[in-house]
MIFITOR-30369 format. One record per residue (C-alpha): residue in one letter; residue number from 1; chain; x, y, z. Coordinates in nm, 4 decimals. Each point is the difference from the previous one (the first is absolute). Layout:
BEGIN
 residu num chaine        x        y        z
      A NUM      A        X        Y        Z
...
// end
This chain:
BEGIN
 residu num chaine        x        y        z
      X   1      A   5.8065  10.1041   7.1335
      X   2      A   0.2582  -0.1674  -0.1926
      X   3      A   0.1166  -0.3798   0.0825
      X   4      A   0.2371   0.0212   0.3023
      X   5      A   0.2773  -0.2040  -0.2120
      X   6      A  -0.0034   0.2597  -0.2599
      X   7      A  -0.0082   0.2991   0.2465
      X   8      A   0.3254  -0.1233   0.1482
      X   9      A   0.1669  -0.0898  -0.3223
      X  10      A  -0.0149   0.3341  -0.2130
      X  11      A  -0.0802  -0.0772  -0.3591
      X  12      A  -0.0571  -0.3687   0.0701
      X  13      A  -0.1647  -0.1760  -0.2989
      X  14      A  -0.0643   0.3434  -0.1691
      X  15      A   0.3341   0.0281  -0.1938
      X  16      A   0.2441   0.2678  -0.0543
      X  17      A  -0.2447   0.2435  -0.1707
      X  18      A  -0.2553  -0.0186   0.2821
      X  19      A   0.0715   0.3509   0.1297
      X  20      A  -0.2233   0.2980   0.1348
      X  21      A   0.0672   0.3753  -0.0634
      X  22      A   0.0482   0.2155   0.3108
      X  23      A   0.0833   0.3727   0.0058
      X  24      A   0.2217   0.2058   0.2371
      X  25      A   0.1489   0.3212   0.0126
      X  26      A   0.2327  -0.0927  -0.2731
      X  27      A  -0.2859  -0.1418  -0.2382
      X  28      A  -0.1081  -0.3297  -0.1038
      X  29      A   0.1876  -0.3480   0.0434
      X  30      A  -0.1018  -0.3666  -0.0472
      X  31      A  -0.0179  -0.1894   0.3140
      X  32      A  -0.0580  -0.3990   0.0064
      X  33      A  -0.3494  -0.0633   0.0401
      X  34      A   0.0046  -0.1973   0.3264
      X  35      A   0.2727   0.1957   0.1817
      X  36      A  -0.0881   0.1676   0.3049
      X  37      A   0.2652   0.2586  -0.0464
      X  38      A  -0.0737   0.3146  -0.2274
      X  39      A   0.1365   0.2328  -0.1993
      X  40      A   0.2808   0.1211   0.2201
      X  41      A   0.1339  -0.3342   0.0704
      X  42      A  -0.0114  -0.0683  -0.3838
      X  43      A   0.2212   0.2837  -0.0601
      X  44      A   0.2334  -0.1006   0.2750
      X  45      A  -0.0013  -0.3751  -0.1420
      X  46      A   0.0807   0.1387  -0.3213
      X  47      A   0.3772   0.1087   0.1199
      X  48      A   0.2253  -0.2974  -0.0588
      X  49      A   0.0403  -0.1974   0.3090
      X  50      A   0.3372   0.0244   0.1675
      X  51      A   0.0405  -0.2532   0.2726
      X  52      A  -0.2415  -0.2559  -0.1069
      X  53      A  -0.1548   0.0153   0.3875
      X  54      A  -0.3397   0.1317   0.0796
      X  55      A  -0.0272   0.1993   0.3159
      X  56      A  -0.0065  -0.2287   0.3190
      X  57      A  -0.3271  -0.1516   0.1136
      X  58      A   0.0167   0.1073   0.3508
      X  59      A   0.0085   0.3921  -0.1195
      X  60      A  -0.2952  -0.0550  -0.2250
      X  61      A  -0.1949  -0.1466   0.2718
      X  62      A   0.1024   0.2669   0.2139
      X  63      A  -0.1283   0.2577  -0.2670
      X  64      A  -0.3542  -0.1730  -0.0185
      X  65      A   0.0029   0.0069   0.4054
      X  66      A   0.0538   0.3761  -0.0022
      X  67      A  -0.2640   0.0459  -0.2685
      X  68      A  -0.2226  -0.1768   0.1869
      X  69      A   0.0419   0.1716   0.3320
      X  70      A   0.0144   0.3422  -0.2054
      X  71      A  -0.3472  -0.0871  -0.1111
      X  72      A  -0.1437  -0.0911   0.3335
      X  73      A   0.1192   0.3546   0.1427
      X  74      A  -0.1382   0.1995  -0.3270
      X  75      A  -0.3523  -0.1809   0.0671
      X  76      A  -0.0229   0.0580   0.3646
      X  77      A   0.1185   0.3715  -0.0623
      X  78      A  -0.2871   0.0218  -0.2590
      X  79      A   0.2142   0.0546  -0.3013
      X  80      A  -0.0762  -0.3304  -0.1798
      X  81      A  -0.3433  -0.1279  -0.0557
      X  82      A  -0.0832  -0.3392   0.1382
      X  83      A  -0.0418  -0.1775  -0.3044
      X  84      A   0.3372   0.0864  -0.1280
      X  85      A   0.1830  -0.0219   0.3347
      X  86      A  -0.1212  -0.3338   0.0230
      X  87      A   0.0973  -0.1136  -0.3451
      X  88      A   0.3393   0.1426   0.0282
      X  89      A   0.0229  -0.1567   0.3515
      X  90      A  -0.0536  -0.3447  -0.1361
      X  91      A   0.2055   0.0694  -0.2983
      X  92      A   0.2751   0.1059   0.2208
      X  93      A  -0.0292  -0.2766   0.2197
      X  94      A   0.0569  -0.2469  -0.2875
      X  95      A   0.3097   0.1606  -0.1082
      X  96      A   0.1238  -0.0093   0.3669
      X  97      A  -0.0420  -0.3731  -0.0139
      X  98      A   0.1548  -0.0318  -0.2883
      X  99      A  -0.2651  -0.0967  -0.2493
      X 100      A   0.0646   0.2272  -0.2764
      X 101      A   0.3884  -0.0089   0.0154
      X 102      A   0.0119  -0.1278  -0.3853
      X 103      A  -0.1164   0.3705  -0.0692
      X 104      A   0.2753   0.1938   0.1416
      X 105      A   0.2574  -0.0898  -0.3116
      X 106      A   0.2228   0.2840   0.0415
      X 107      A   0.4069  -0.0364   0.0137
      X 108      A   0.1453   0.0659   0.3353
      X 109      A   0.2072   0.2636  -0.1442
      X 110      A  -0.2541   0.3001  -0.0835
      X 111      A  -0.0730   0.3664   0.0556
      X 112      A   0.2252   0.0672   0.3147
      X 113      A  -0.3242   0.1150   0.2221
      X 114      A  -0.1815  -0.3475  -0.0666
      X 115      A  -0.2725   0.1888  -0.1933
      X 116      A  -0.0183  -0.2284  -0.2765
      X 117      A  -0.1012  -0.3007   0.2729
      X 118      A  -0.2040   0.2014   0.2328
      X 119      A  -0.2083   0.1056  -0.3058
      X 120      A  -0.0456  -0.3855  -0.0970
      X 121      A  -0.1152  -0.0441   0.3385
      X 122      A  -0.2400   0.2939  -0.0463
      X 123      A  -0.1170  -0.1266  -0.3123
      X 124      A  -0.0450  -0.3652   0.1028
      X 125      A  -0.2170   0.0755   0.3024
      X 126      A  -0.2126   0.2635  -0.2104
      X 127      A  -0.0407  -0.2752  -0.2880
      X 128      A  -0.1120  -0.2612   0.2406
      X 129      A  -0.2150   0.2154   0.2277
      X 130      A  -0.1691   0.1194  -0.3453
      X 131      A  -0.0491  -0.3839  -0.0753
      X 132      A  -0.1594  -0.0319   0.3340
      X 133      A  -0.2254   0.2680  -0.0698
      X 134      A  -0.1242  -0.1401  -0.3263
      X 135      A   0.2288   0.2227  -0.2391
      X 136      A   0.2341  -0.1326  -0.2741
      X 137      A   0.3869   0.0274   0.0458
      X 138      A   0.1727   0.3316  -0.1083
      X 139      A  -0.3212   0.2298   0.0564
      X 140      A   0.1681   0.1805   0.2757
      X 141      A  -0.3578   0.0573   0.1682
      X 142      A  -0.1733  -0.0016   0.2228
      X 143      A   0.3365  -0.0511   0.1736
      X 144      A   0.3039   0.1761  -0.1397
      X 145      A   0.3478  -0.0933   0.0730
      X 146      A   0.1212   0.3363   0.0824
      X 147      A  -0.3028   0.1802   0.1379
      X 148      A  -0.1174  -0.2835   0.2226
      X 149      A   0.2480  -0.2634   0.0604
      X 150      A   0.2574   0.2367   0.0479
      X 151      A  -0.1960   0.2768   0.1561
      X 152      A   0.2301   0.2071   0.2386
      X 153      A   0.3033  -0.1685  -0.0984
      X 154      A   0.3192   0.0062  -0.2130
      X 155      A   0.2598  -0.2452  -0.1209
      X 156      A   0.2430   0.1710   0.2157
      X 157      A  -0.1411  -0.0512   0.3178
      X 158      A  -0.1855  -0.3409  -0.0650
      X 159      A   0.3195  -0.1815  -0.1797
      X 160      A   0.2255   0.0539   0.2806
      X 161      A  -0.2920  -0.0889   0.2534
      X 162      A  -0.0361  -0.3273  -0.1762
      X 163      A   0.3818  -0.0757  -0.0109
      X 164      A   0.0104   0.0504   0.3769
      X 165      A  -0.2872  -0.2060   0.0590
      X 166      A   0.1436  -0.2659  -0.2127
      X 167      A   0.3234   0.0305   0.1448
      X 168      A  -0.1170  -0.0181   0.3579
      X 169      A  -0.1555  -0.3149  -0.0821
      X 170      A   0.2946  -0.1423  -0.1588
      X 171      A   0.2129   0.1139   0.3062
      X 172      A  -0.2437  -0.1998   0.2089
      X 173      A   0.0336  -0.3249  -0.1948
      X 174      A   0.3810   0.0566   0.0369
      X 175      A  -0.0094   0.0392   0.3906
      X 176      A  -0.2037  -0.3342   0.0243
      X 177      A   0.2468  -0.1660  -0.2028
      X 178      A   0.2709   0.1355   0.2451
      X 179      A  -0.1677  -0.0824   0.3104
      X 180      A  -0.0366  -0.3553  -0.1308
      X 181      A   0.3517  -0.0194  -0.1004
      X 182      A   0.1468   0.1424   0.3228
      X 183      A  -0.2166  -0.2772   0.1927
      X 184      A   0.1634  -0.2660  -0.2241
      X 185      A   0.3572   0.1463   0.0637
      X 186      A  -0.0743   0.0073   0.3511
      X 187      A  -0.1016  -0.3561   0.0243
      X 188      A   0.3107  -0.1160  -0.1848
      X 189      A   0.2071   0.2243   0.2533
      X 190      A  -0.1416  -0.2070   0.2683
      X 191      A   0.0411  -0.3237  -0.1610
      X 192      A   0.3622   0.0376  -0.0948
      X 193      A   0.1290   0.1776   0.3600
      X 194      A   0.2246  -0.2832   0.0586
      X 195      A   0.1386  -0.0449  -0.3229
      X 196      A   0.3491   0.1365   0.0455
      X 197      A   0.1833   0.0706  -0.3654
      X 198      A   0.2950   0.2186  -0.0985
      X 199      A  -0.0813   0.3810  -0.0464
      X 200      A   0.1647   0.1560  -0.2941
      X 201      A   0.1009   0.3418  -0.0819
      X 202      A   0.1271   0.0895  -0.3232
      X 203      A  -0.1252  -0.3458  -0.1044
      X 204      A   0.3111  -0.1081   0.2298
      X 205      A  -0.0017  -0.2030   0.3331
      X 206      A  -0.1200   0.1997   0.2868
      X 207      A  -0.0645  -0.0784   0.3684
      X 208      A  -0.2964  -0.2642   0.0503
      X 209      A  -0.3734   0.0961  -0.0130
      X 210      A  -0.3108  -0.1720   0.0079
      X 211      A  -0.2539  -0.0616  -0.3132
      X 212      A  -0.2632   0.1567   0.2462
      X 213      A   0.2244   0.2933   0.0161
      X 214      A  -0.0095   0.0468  -0.3407
      X 215      A  -0.3526  -0.0303  -0.0391
      X 216      A  -0.0589   0.2529   0.2943
      X 217      A   0.1534   0.2555  -0.2519
      X 218      A  -0.1958  -0.1175  -0.2860
      X 219      A  -0.3373   0.0476   0.2203
      X 220      A   0.1236   0.3410   0.1322
      X 221      A   0.0700   0.1389  -0.3186
      X 222      A  -0.3521  -0.1166  -0.1347
      X 223      A  -0.1614   0.1614   0.3250
      X 224      A   0.2296   0.3419  -0.0828
      X 225      A  -0.1452  -0.0124  -0.3696
      X 226      A  -0.3832  -0.0296   0.1593
      X 227      A   0.0750   0.3087   0.2383
      X 228      A   0.1411   0.1995  -0.2998
      X 229      A  -0.2858  -0.0914  -0.2208
      X 230      A  -0.2409   0.0952   0.2897
      X 231      A   0.1681   0.3322   0.0387
      X 232      A  -0.0842   0.0984  -0.3801
      X 233      A  -0.3584  -0.0804   0.0336
      X 234      A  -0.1471   0.3166   0.1517
      X 235      A   0.1179   0.2080  -0.2758
      X 236      A  -0.1523  -0.2540  -0.2422
      X 237      A  -0.2930   0.0282   0.1583
      X 238      A  -0.0691   0.3897  -0.0721
      X 239      A  -0.1780   0.0499  -0.3171
      X 240      A  -0.0489   0.3083  -0.2099
      X 241      A  -0.3426  -0.0519  -0.1144
      X 242      A  -0.2199   0.3300  -0.0170
      X 243      A   0.3125   0.2026  -0.1077
      X 244      A  -0.1354  -0.0410  -0.3756
      X 245      A   0.2435   0.1433  -0.2562
      X 246      A   0.2508   0.1961   0.2160
      X 247      A  -0.0859  -0.0498   0.3649
      X 248      A  -0.2246   0.2735   0.0419
      X 249      A  -0.3036  -0.2091   0.0195
      X 250      A  -0.1805   0.2190  -0.2869
      X 251      A  -0.2962  -0.1784  -0.1255
      X 252      A  -0.0482  -0.2611   0.2784
      X 253      A  -0.2649   0.0442   0.2846
      X 254      A   0.1662   0.1307   0.3033
      X 255      A  -0.0966  -0.3236   0.2099
      X 256      A   0.1029  -0.2353  -0.3075
      X 257      A   0.3382  -0.0936   0.0992
      X 258      A  -0.0734  -0.0734   0.3797
      X 259      A  -0.3124  -0.2110  -0.0622
      X 260      A   0.1423  -0.1933  -0.2969
      X 261      A   0.3243  -0.0718   0.1716
      X 262      A  -0.1915  -0.1090   0.3138
      X 263      A  -0.2022  -0.2589  -0.2054
      X 264      A   0.3388  -0.1212  -0.1557
      X 265      A   0.1443  -0.0591   0.3430
      X 266      A  -0.2838  -0.2124   0.0899
      X 267      A  -0.0102  -0.2041  -0.2858
      X 268      A   0.3654  -0.0698  -0.0384
      X 269      A   0.0623  -0.0348   0.3907
      X 270      A   0.2867   0.2618  -0.0185
      X 271      A   0.0361   0.2953   0.1874
      X 272      A  -0.0338   0.2121  -0.3105
      X 273      A  -0.0438   0.3978   0.0406
      X 274      A   0.0158   0.3305  -0.1767
      X 275      A   0.3477   0.1275  -0.0833
      X 276      A   0.1129   0.2746   0.2321
      X 277      A   0.1027   0.1899  -0.3047
      X 278      A  -0.1350  -0.0754  -0.3222
      X 279      A   0.2473   0.1985  -0.2269
      X 280      A   0.2740  -0.2155   0.1328
      X 281      A  -0.1987  -0.3387  -0.0412
      X 282      A  -0.0633   0.1123  -0.3880
      X 283      A   0.3346   0.1196  -0.0666
      X 284      A   0.2235  -0.2642   0.2104
      X 285      A   0.0215  -0.3754  -0.0004
      X 286      A   0.2343   0.0200   0.3240
      X 287      A  -0.2427  -0.2711   0.1811
      X 288      A   0.0758  -0.2452  -0.2731
      X 289      A   0.3421   0.0629  -0.0114
      X 290      A   0.0342  -0.0319   0.3783
      X 291      A  -0.1811  -0.3233  -0.0098
      X 292      A   0.2170  -0.1624  -0.2828
      X 293      A   0.3151   0.1330   0.1969
      X 294      A  -0.1606  -0.2707   0.2720
      X 295      A  -0.0446  -0.2466  -0.2708
      X 296      A   0.3594   0.0299  -0.1442
      X 297      A   0.1361  -0.0462   0.3464
      X 298      A  -0.2293  -0.3124   0.0375
      X 299      A   0.1567  -0.0984  -0.3458
      X 300      A   0.3666   0.0082   0.1162
      X 301      A  -0.1058  -0.1959   0.3102
      X 302      A  -0.1762  -0.2426  -0.2100
      X 303      A   0.2832  -0.0815  -0.2538
      X 304      A   0.2396  -0.0175   0.3181
      X 305      A  -0.2104  -0.2864   0.1634
      X 306      A  -0.0721  -0.1670  -0.3426
      X 307      A   0.3825   0.0122  -0.0901
      X 308      A   0.0914  -0.1290   0.3516
      X 309      A  -0.2298  -0.2874  -0.0523
      X 310      A   0.1286  -0.0823  -0.3146
      X 311      A   0.3646  -0.0224   0.1491
      X 312      A  -0.0897  -0.1675   0.2890
      X 313      A  -0.1855  -0.2743  -0.1923
      X 314      A   0.2663  -0.0026  -0.3147
      X 315      A   0.1323  -0.3276  -0.1002
      X 316      A  -0.1417  -0.2126   0.1225
      X 317      A   0.3398  -0.2022   0.0068
      X 318      A   0.2465   0.2654  -0.1163
      X 319      A  -0.1345   0.3080   0.1864
      X 320      A  -0.0799   0.0971   0.3378
      X 321      A  -0.2955  -0.2495   0.0372
      X 322      A  -0.0950   0.1223   0.3108
      X 323      A  -0.3685   0.0374  -0.0659
      X 324      A  -0.2426  -0.2326  -0.1912
      X 325      A  -0.2620   0.2193  -0.2173
      X 326      A  -0.3102  -0.1616  -0.0972
      X 327      A   0.0358  -0.1948  -0.3661
      X 328      A  -0.2625   0.1670  -0.2081
      X 329      A   0.0865  -0.0751  -0.3473
      X 330      A   0.2934  -0.1301  -0.2270
      X 331      A   0.2667   0.2501  -0.0343
      X 332      A   0.1859  -0.0800  -0.3082
      X 333      A  -0.1044  -0.1137  -0.3654
      X 334      A   0.3183  -0.2152  -0.0439
      X 335      A   0.1307  -0.0787   0.3526
      X 336      A  -0.2488  -0.2711   0.1670
      X 337      A  -0.0621   0.0323   0.3568
      X 338      A   0.1117   0.3825   0.0292
      X 339      A  -0.2528   0.1985   0.2075
      X 340      A   0.0417   0.3866   0.0028
      X 341      A  -0.1027   0.2735   0.2647
      X 342      A  -0.3119   0.0762  -0.1918
      X 343      A  -0.1700   0.2081   0.2616
      X 344      A   0.2795   0.2136   0.1158
      X 345      A   0.1108   0.0923  -0.3670
      X 346      A  -0.3812   0.0984  -0.0536
      X 347      A   0.0291   0.2204   0.3042
      X 348      A   0.3177   0.1648  -0.1465
      X 349      A  -0.1574   0.0980  -0.3217
      X 350      A  -0.3081   0.1410   0.1588
      X 351      A   0.2034   0.1995   0.2320
      X 352      A   0.2500   0.1229  -0.2955
      X 353      A  -0.3338   0.1087  -0.1738
      X 354      A  -0.1099   0.1891   0.2902
      X 355      A   0.3436   0.1909   0.0278
      X 356      A  -0.0614   0.0849  -0.3815
      X 357      A  -0.3402   0.1207   0.0872
      X 358      A   0.1399   0.2144   0.2853
      X 359      A   0.2358   0.1946  -0.2346
      X 360      A  -0.2973   0.0319  -0.2578
      X 361      A  -0.2451   0.1443   0.2836
      X 362      A   0.2854   0.2127   0.1298
      X 363      A   0.0711   0.1904  -0.3407
      X 364      A  -0.4075  -0.0031  -0.0576
      X 365      A  -0.0080   0.1939   0.3215
      X 366      A   0.2087   0.2533  -0.1043
      X 367      A  -0.2172   0.0879  -0.3079
      X 368      A  -0.2755   0.2260   0.1730
      X 369      A   0.0452   0.3055  -0.1910
      X 370      A  -0.1848   0.2812   0.1902
      X 371      A  -0.3516  -0.1573   0.0960
      X 372      A   0.0061  -0.3404  -0.1429
      X 373      A   0.2143  -0.3033  -0.0195
      X 374      A  -0.0085  -0.1407  -0.3694
      X 375      A   0.1538  -0.3510   0.0530
      X 376      A  -0.2749  -0.1273   0.1998
      X 377      A  -0.0863  -0.3317  -0.2028
      X 378      A   0.3743  -0.0977   0.0196
      X 379      A  -0.0092   0.0410   0.3471
      X 380      A  -0.3085  -0.1800   0.0745
      X 381      A   0.1370  -0.2812  -0.2579
      X 382      A   0.3118  -0.0281   0.2102
      X 383      A  -0.1477   0.0222   0.3277
      X 384      A  -0.2613  -0.2635  -0.0290
      X 385      A   0.1599  -0.2361  -0.2156
      X 386      A   0.3425  -0.0220   0.2115
      X 387      A  -0.2029  -0.0288   0.3248
      X 388      A  -0.2078  -0.2642  -0.1059
      X 389      A   0.2537  -0.2118  -0.1506
      X 390      A   0.2189   0.0503   0.3152
      X 391      A  -0.2787  -0.0785   0.2111
      X 392      A  -0.0767  -0.3402  -0.1724
      X 393      A   0.3716  -0.1000  -0.0274
      X 394      A   0.0407   0.0690   0.3616
      X 395      A  -0.3220  -0.2189   0.1041
      X 396      A   0.1418  -0.2440  -0.2373
      X 397      A   0.3151  -0.0115   0.1741
      X 398      A  -0.1587  -0.0812   0.3498
      X 399      A  -0.2350  -0.2451  -0.1431
      X 400      A   0.2242  -0.2026  -0.2325
      X 401      A   0.3391   0.0588   0.1165
      X 402      A   0.0512   0.1041   0.3841
      X 403      A  -0.2726  -0.2168   0.1399
      X 404      A   0.1737  -0.2974  -0.1493
      X 405      A   0.3546   0.0550   0.0570
      X 406      A   0.2234  -0.2412   0.2008
      X 407      A   0.3118   0.0587   0.1473
      X 408      A   0.2958  -0.2868  -0.0313
      X 409      A   0.1226   0.0311   0.3404
      X 410      A   0.2800  -0.2425  -0.0686
      X 411      A   0.1439   0.2064  -0.2670
      X 412      A  -0.0172   0.3327   0.2078
      X 413      A   0.1621  -0.1729   0.3033
      X 414      A   0.2939  -0.1395  -0.2240
      X 415      A   0.0566   0.3335  -0.1698
      X 416      A  -0.0206   0.1936   0.3330
      X 417      A   0.2594  -0.2517   0.1268
      X 418      A   0.2310   0.0602  -0.3061
      X 419      A  -0.0380   0.3915   0.0142
      X 420      A   0.3482   0.1665   0.0322
      X 421      A  -0.1801   0.2900   0.2162
      X 422      A   0.0311  -0.2366   0.2939
      X 423      A   0.3337   0.1512   0.0181
      X 424      A  -0.1411   0.2863   0.1470
      X 425      A  -0.0565  -0.1122   0.3587
      X 426      A   0.3663  -0.0989   0.0033
      X 427      A   0.1237   0.3652  -0.0713
      X 428      A  -0.1135   0.0790   0.3571
      X 429      A   0.2552  -0.2778   0.1384
      X 430      A   0.2985   0.0075  -0.2327
      X 431      A  -0.0407   0.3498  -0.2023
      X 432      A  -0.1484   0.0843  -0.3487
      X 433      A   0.3088  -0.1026  -0.1721
      X 434      A   0.0586  -0.3377   0.1633
      X 435      A  -0.3702  -0.0777  -0.0721
      X 436      A   0.0127   0.0929  -0.3464
      X 437      A   0.3035  -0.2296  -0.0535
      X 438      A  -0.2192  -0.3032   0.1504
      X 439      A  -0.2832   0.0839  -0.2452
      X 440      A   0.2675   0.0017  -0.3028
      X 441      A   0.1383  -0.3300   0.1170
      X 442      A  -0.3742  -0.1275   0.0272
      X 443      A  -0.0615   0.1120  -0.3543
      X 444      A   0.3207  -0.1381  -0.1360
      X 445      A  -0.0665  -0.3339   0.1492
      X 446      A  -0.3698  -0.0317  -0.0425
      X 447      A  -0.0508  -0.0543   0.3726
      X 448      A  -0.2378   0.1863   0.2219
      X 449      A   0.1424   0.2803   0.2205
      X 450      A  -0.0522  -0.1802   0.3259
      X 451      A   0.2053  -0.2730  -0.1103
      X 452      A   0.3032   0.2141  -0.0600
      X 453      A  -0.0476   0.1746   0.3168
      X 454      A   0.0592  -0.3195   0.1886
      X 455      A   0.2691  -0.1103  -0.2228
      X 456      A   0.2024   0.3407   0.0911
      X 457      A  -0.0656  -0.0681   0.3391
      X 458      A  -0.2026   0.3175   0.0832
      X 459      A  -0.2952  -0.1985   0.1183
      X 460      A  -0.1050  -0.3462   0.1197
      X 461      A  -0.2408  -0.1672  -0.1967
      X 462      A  -0.2893   0.0560   0.2551
      X 463      A   0.1119   0.3660   0.0159
      X 464      A  -0.0047   0.0117  -0.3519
      X 465      A  -0.3529  -0.1487  -0.0475
      X 466      A  -0.1389   0.2439   0.2603
      X 467      A   0.1524   0.3417  -0.1053
      X 468      A  -0.0564  -0.0896  -0.3719
      X 469      A  -0.3133  -0.1452   0.0098
      X 470      A  -0.2195   0.1739  -0.2765
      X 471      A  -0.3224  -0.0248   0.1782
      X 472      A   0.1307   0.2085   0.2910
      X 473      A   0.1694   0.2324  -0.2130
      X 474      A  -0.3269   0.0634  -0.1860
      X 475      A  -0.1575   0.1526   0.3145
      X 476      A   0.2865   0.1403   0.2295
      X 477      A  -0.2309   0.1168   0.2315
      X 478      A  -0.1027  -0.3520   0.1270
// end
């Protein structure tokens, strides 16, 4: 067995000429001597990279997990002999653990079925299994990438199954981030329950609210996002595995799908199950479109919340200045002392990326002519990349921003007192037009509405303070 460092770094110390010759249905091809991939991967690798991005790591790990569970099933069914099965199990487990990720070099934009990356997994696992059995790389024996690692399977059912498994894991990560953020927002809701401030509609003065009420809205938006995301999970948990090439299951043992998916469910802790209609599960990516619809709605909410935090903390002296966000880093290369709302702006960018991914997945989902969707790599990359970025940015929002937010109660109270919307309760006494005239006079003279109402003899000072009390107006039910 070769040194592990060389094994994990194809061609390490061997120079560019260190190759081996492999054969496939198209003939001979030179493959880097130390690589665990084989001929089909090498042919795909010769295509010019388009995106410069490799297939997402969670998808590679999901492929390894599927291959391990498939080998266990075929061993139990007597379709793989014990030595080959055990070698495949160990090799696939290593792929699922991320050990051989450097040996998955293909660009994410590749053949639309994901066949290139699927065969990459078959070849890496077969070569590693043969190495464990004492055979050299590239021999394709005693373990063959197609005949043994891919027994009873097709790219057309394995790849979308791997995408679903990886997407289910990413969704769980996002749900965890949402739970934490909702808790952070709810704690601020309670902390700011008595901080009265002006409401604003159209960014203009409106009747008073509390900061707690504003934060209650943010917390509920996140709770609704959790609900939508959970509603999309059942369809993601359906796997087309066992459908093989077109959904009929030709070439797979009748018990293969049920047994293997049960193993996958046990391994992941997710309620994975066979798709009720494998023809639909191969040809359509509707479940992922639905998932990204929920992600898109979350992205809209995230941008609204992040933008509100930026507005409420703007200034700090020339803006609203009602909130103080944690100062994390200098905000300017030229203006000393400037601090920017870094984390909300990260969230906005991650959310915008998710919105773009939603569109990409929507377009990708349309391209399932007849029996197979042909944009699965694009869909996989869009889903996994955007969901992961959104999950991490929202966790950051809670940990590095929301938890450290402080309210400037004095600024809030002063702004609430100056709000022209305090003229609204006067309308019930003197009519809308007279109340509007009082608001115009208050604006022109730079005075509170309360003072002008007293000046015009509409109310005594005591009556005005009671009727136009911002705290009372923020909670008219009390």
